[in-house]
N, C-alpha and C positions, 0 to 999 in steps of 0.2 A: 201845284207838287205833282199832285198826281196826274195832271197834263203830263208831263215829262215822262212819268211810268208809262203811263196809257201809249205813247205815240211810242217809248223803247218797245215794249212788246210790237206792236203793230211792225215798228221799222225791222224787226228781225224776222217775223212772218212772210210779209210781203215777198219781200227779196228773194226770203227762204224756197218758198212756195215755186217762183221761177227757177230759182235755180233746179230744186229738186225734176220741174219739169223738162230744163233740158235734160239733166242727168238721167229720166225715163226716154226721152225722145234719141241722145244716142249711146246707147249702152252704160252710159257713167263715163264718156270721154269727156276732160273736161283737165284744159288747162290756161295757166297765166295769159301766157299768149293771143292765145285764141278770145278769152276772155277783155283782155283790152282791145285788141283787133274790133271785134265785135261792137267796144264801143266808140269805135274812129271807122265804124261803117260806111257812114255820108254825113255831109254836112248838120246837121240836125245833132244825130247822137253824136260828131264830135264837138259840139258848141255843148253839148250835156253834161257830157264824160270831162270837158276838161274844166267845167265848173263845177262839176265834186269833188275834182283832186284837188284845182286849189281850195275851196272851201276848206274840204274837210283837211288840208293841209294847214293853214291857216287856222283853221280849231284844233286840231291838234297839238300846233304850238302852244298856244292858248289855253289847252290841257293842263302842261307842263306850268306853265307860268303860274297861271291861277290857283292850279293842285298843290305847287311847292310853295305857293302864298298861306292856301289854307293848310297848309299840312299837315294834305290828304295823301291817304296810303295804299298802295299796289298805283301807282298809276299807267304804269306799264300796261295792267288790264285791258283800258281802254284802247289802244293798240293795237295791241292781241286781237277784242274784240271786231275791231274798225276793220281789219283785214281778214277774219277767219267767219266775221257772223253779216256782217254793215253794219256804214260808219252812219246809217238811218235805227243801227240800235246802238252804238255805242255813244255816238253824240247825245241821244237824250238819256242815256242812263249815267253821264259824266253829270249833265245839266240835276236830274233828281238827286245825285248823290252830295251834290254839291248843296244846293238848297236842304236836301237832312244835315247836311255839317251846320247848314247856315244857323239852322233854329236849332239843334242841338245848343251849337255858341249860347244862343241866348235863352237857354232854358235854366243854363247852368250860371 
């Protein structure tokens, strides 16, 4: 369970570090269009970008289904975190919270 939380923390720090470096290098310039076009800059980065989009899309759909099934609250947070911080943060955070909910149910 703590492994999910560790991955979530690292998933916020590492992508954030590179975004901060980009903002320093470009003096604060950042657009979503630039972000996506950079992810599609060549064939290899396109493969990784599309892999992330498809995987994240599938995982976000599962968050809705699993979150409702388990009666978890505030599922919209994971969508906001995915698009404002990183999927590498939001995905493991959901898994951590899901495990926490499962353990709480077993204790009751």
